[in-house]
C-alpha positions as CSV (number, residue, x, y, z in Angstrom):
1,M,-14.6,3.1,-11.9
2,K,-12.2,4.9,-9.6
3,L,-11.9,5.7,-5.9
4,I,-11.7,9.5,-5.8
5,K,-12.0,10.3,-2.1
6,L,-11.5,8.6,1.3
7,E,-12.7,10.3,4.5
8,K,-13.8,9.5,8.0
9,S,-17.2,7.8,8.0
10,P,-20.1,9.6,9.7
11,R,-21.4,6.2,10.9
12,N,-20.4,5.3,14.5
13,N,-19.5,1.7,13.7
14,K,-17.4,2.4,10.5
15,R,-14.0,3.9,10.0
16,F,-14.0,5.2,6.4
17,R,-16.3,6.3,3.7
18,A,-15.0,5.7,0.1
19,F,-16.4,7.8,-2.7
20,F,-16.2,6.6,-6.3
21,D,-16.4,8.5,-9.6
22,N,-19.8,7.0,-10.4
23,N,-21.5,8.7,-7.4
24,I,-21.4,5.6,-5.3
25,Y,-20.0,5.7,-1.7
26,M,-19.5,3.0,0.8
27,D,-18.6,2.8,4.5
28,F,-16.2,0.2,5.7
29,G,-13.7,-0.6,8.4
30,F,-14.9,-1.9,11.8
31,K,-15.2,0.3,14.9
32,D,-16.3,-1.0,18.3
33,E,-19.1,0.4,20.5
34,F,-16.5,2.9,22.0
35,G,-15.6,4.3,18.6
36,N,-12.2,2.6,18.5
37,H,-11.2,1.2,15.1
38,A,-9.5,-2.2,14.8
39,I,-5.7,-2.1,14.3
40,T,-5.1,-3.0,10.7
41,Y,-2.0,-3.4,8.6
42,I,-2.0,0.3,7.7
43,D,-2.0,1.0,11.5
44,G,1.0,-1.3,12.2
45,A,-0.6,-4.7,12.7
46,S,1.8,-7.5,12.3
47,R,2.3,-9.6,9.1
48,E,0.8,-12.6,11.1
49,K,-2.3,-10.6,12.0
50,R,-2.6,-9.5,8.3
51,D,-2.3,-13.1,7.1
52,N,-4.9,-14.3,9.6
53,Y,-7.3,-11.6,8.6
54,I,-6.9,-12.6,4.9
55,K,-7.3,-16.4,5.7
56,R,-10.4,-15.7,7.8
57,H,-12.2,-13.5,5.3
58,M,-11.2,-15.3,2.2
59,G,-12.5,-18.5,3.9
60,N,-16.0,-16.9,3.9
61,K,-17.5,-17.9,0.5
62,R,-19.4,-14.7,0.0
63,E,-16.5,-12.4,0.9
64,S,-14.1,-14.4,-1.2
65,E,-16.5,-14.0,-4.2
66,L,-16.7,-10.3,-3.7
67,V,-13.0,-9.8,-3.5
68,Q,-12.1,-12.2,-6.3
69,N,-14.6,-10.6,-8.7
70,L,-13.6,-7.0,-7.6
71,I,-17.1,-6.2,-6.6
72,I,-17.2,-2.9,-4.7
73,S,-18.1,-4.0,-1.2
74,P,-16.8,-3.5,2.4
75,S,-15.0,-6.8,2.0
76,L,-13.0,-5.6,-1.0
77,L,-12.3,-2.2,0.4
78,S,-11.2,-3.5,3.8
79,L,-8.9,-6.2,2.2
80,V,-7.2,-3.9,-0.3
81,L,-7.2,-0.6,1.5
82,L,-6.6,-1.7,5.1
83,W,-4.7,-5.0,4.7
84,L,-2.9,-5.1,1.4
85,S,0.2,-3.2,2.5
86,P,1.1,-0.8,5.3
87,N,0.9,2.1,2.9
88,L,-2.6,3.5,2.5
89,K,-1.7,5.6,-0.6
90,Q,-0.1,2.6,-2.3
91,N,-3.3,0.6,-1.5
92,I,-5.5,3.2,-3.0
93,N,-3.4,3.2,-6.2
94,E,-3.6,-0.6,-6.3
95,L,-7.4,-0.6,-5.9
96,N,-7.8,1.9,-8.7
97,R,-5.4,-0.1,-10.9
98,L,-7.5,-3.2,-10.3
99,L,-10.8,-1.4,-10.9
100,E,-9.5,0.2,-14.1
101,K,-8.4,-3.1,-15.4
102,K,-11.9,-4.6,-14.6
103,Y,-14.1,-1.8,-15.7
104,N,-12.3,-0.5,-18.7
105,K,-12.1,-3.7,-20.6
106,I,-13.1,-3.4,-24.3
């Protein structure tokens, strides 16, 4: 499985739509009622804000399971693509590396 395209989400409350090579797509990234997206690590949020985001979401049992098991979900996509590093392209490459490792096991 591989992320092949990332674009603006058509949904008012989501920031991105991720398309995968298995014809699955998923919307993720929070936007408020005014259409403003949350400032994430790729937007310049501080390391402290990043660490707090990770602690808060990994403290949620369901989100933690999704991330740790590399299950395609808004939780995984947000954590890796928006909060892993300040470089979105690098984060996309890392997500694809993790997914390839998981899904291409023999």
